Steps between C-alpha positions, in 0.01 A plus 500: 500500500865595541653697216824377345709795615449416869667159469812621679322616816278191486811278496657702780191452716471129426865449593457691828720792399238774533219540755141436400410867552755619248403229254134596513582870464714445191324216317182698420255232625133519407239602757393136541857381556457431872205265451563347157875487442695552820430149641636348177812719505561406862458131419750529215742675735467232768534214252777664293290491183597747225240771447514673162362847429343460155275799440596792280587818691183708493677802349554306178143374495390863542720602205335239280152584626562859396689449176492135394790255486692739276548718810754243625734548206697772674559329836853414607673163490478493880123554488456222245618248763163538671268435206445226244733519198375723222326490260201371697230338290143583600223283357199729516279208393547319831158503672636656818657790315194541278286524813729770635472694175123482527509594867697817429287608205680377190322605183491331161760751386728424790553690821863584568449555873330163554759324283776653711334369816488151350865532397587591858317187617690296241828653621422372851406155368809476279733622776365256758532219244857610426610473863314172549675364193835594652425265790370221275819515295688424822289188545294644784133449568320829549189593696398841366249721680312749288164661445254274321476719192868425429437126462128418477393308190866403448578843356725781619813364665431146378469616139842668514659199668364270230632729227849490650500138620224286346612190689463663843259319730257754642209470740281790605289564809227760533238602754138574411209636702164321496184490705473125436812320618383155396507541122749690289340757273538441127660844471790386719568149372777583253680764703780287647625149573398537865211721609439604860136590559434739787177668619399844374526623859871409519710785639683696228826672578529728198 
């Protein structure tokens, strides 16, 4: 959830240097932060566990969504600290990305707008993988929290991690909604290593 350029204020909050109010004002938390992320941040603070902001700053994702990855060519060296190293490879044949292309109306001749949206998604995946990899290279075990579309079916973040570090040991967890909680639907069986099945009536926070 946290974007890479708020790491400083995140560290300052975790170390007790800045009040929670200021941290929450400046870290651009999502609307479901209080219910879905805040308890984890507080636990990390109490237990002195490093908490890494891995997501790409949304302004760069917006640039790519509007103009493709080539839109990043003119950003400064300082800005490049917050995104995955360029050039970023995007495999448009990955099922998840192909589904996105279809969702946003890709035609047989190609649809630049939908391709840009997929490239923005890939930028997020590659950037989160980049910052996870930085922790793995230090010999740390990482628990990464992200939306399911970034890791379901072992794609997204996992794909980029495997490209950079094939020997990395990865396990994924996802949550699925079902009416029947006793038997996992065939559609869900290959989504992750561990699958949490919750009822369709489960409260959603986003």
